[in-house]
C-alpha positions as CSV (number, residue, x, y, z in Angstrom):
1,M,-5.3,-0.8,-7.7
2,S,-1.9,-2.4,-8.7
3,A,-0.9,1.1,-10.7
4,L,-1.7,3.2,-7.5
5,Q,0.6,0.9,-5.4
6,F,3.1,0.8,-8.0
7,T,3.2,4.8,-7.8
8,L,3.0,4.6,-4.0
9,N,6.2,2.6,-4.2
10,K,8.1,4.3,-7.0
11,C,7.2,8.0,-6.3
12,Y,6.7,7.9,-2.2
13,G,8.6,5.0,-1.3
14,A,6.0,2.9,0.4
15,G,7.5,-0.5,0.0
16,L,3.7,-2.1,-0.7
17,A,3.4,-5.3,-2.0
18,V,1.9,-4.7,-5.5
19,D,-1.2,-7.1,-5.1
20,G,-4.2,-5.0,-6.3
21,E,-5.8,-5.0,-2.8
22,Y,-6.6,-1.7,-0.8
23,G,-5.8,-3.4,2.4
24,P,-4.3,-1.5,5.5
25,A,-0.6,-0.9,4.3
26,T,-2.1,0.8,1.1
27,R,-4.5,2.9,3.3
28,S,-1.6,3.9,5.4
29,A,0.6,4.8,2.6
30,V,-2.6,6.8,0.8
31,I,-2.6,8.8,4.1
32,T,1.0,9.5,4.3
33,V,0.7,10.9,0.8
34,Q,-2.3,12.9,1.6
35,N,-0.5,14.7,4.4
36,R,2.4,15.2,2.0
37,V,0.3,17.0,-0.8
38,G,-2.2,18.8,1.5
39,V,-5.5,17.0,1.0
40,A,-7.8,15.6,3.5
41,A,-5.7,12.7,5.3
42,D,-8.9,10.3,5.3
43,G,-7.3,7.4,3.6
44,E,-9.7,7.3,1.1
45,Y,-8.4,7.3,-2.7
46,G,-10.6,9.7,-4.4
47,P,-10.3,12.4,-6.9
48,N,-8.9,14.8,-4.7
49,T,-6.2,12.9,-3.7
50,R,-5.5,11.1,-7.4
51,D,-5.0,14.8,-8.9
52,A,-3.1,16.0,-6.2
53,M,-0.1,13.0,-6.1
54,K,2.4,12.6,-8.4
55,W,2.4,9.7,-10.7
56,S,4.9,7.1,-12.2
57,H,5.2,7.5,-15.6
58,R,6.9,4.7,-17.9
59,T,8.8,4.8,-21.1
60,S,7.3,3.0,-24.5
61,S,9.6,0.0,-23.3
62,G,7.5,0.0,-20.0
63,A,10.2,1.0,-17.8
64,H,9.8,3.6,-15.2
65,S,10.9,7.0,-16.1
66,H,9.8,9.6,-13.5
67,C,7.3,10.8,-11.2
68,A,5.0,13.9,-12.3
């Protein structure tokens, strides 16, 4: 869950606490992303959402490099 929250922050500007919990703020951010990427905006993080959204990628040193 932390990787999802990190990506929501880095790629979509969600401003979430990266706490590993799928709480109301994370669910709301997922709905926002679902609307942006054109999948059913149900707040559920599943394979359709995972495959449609951009993900944060890191360099070998662990630094954030880009979203793709």
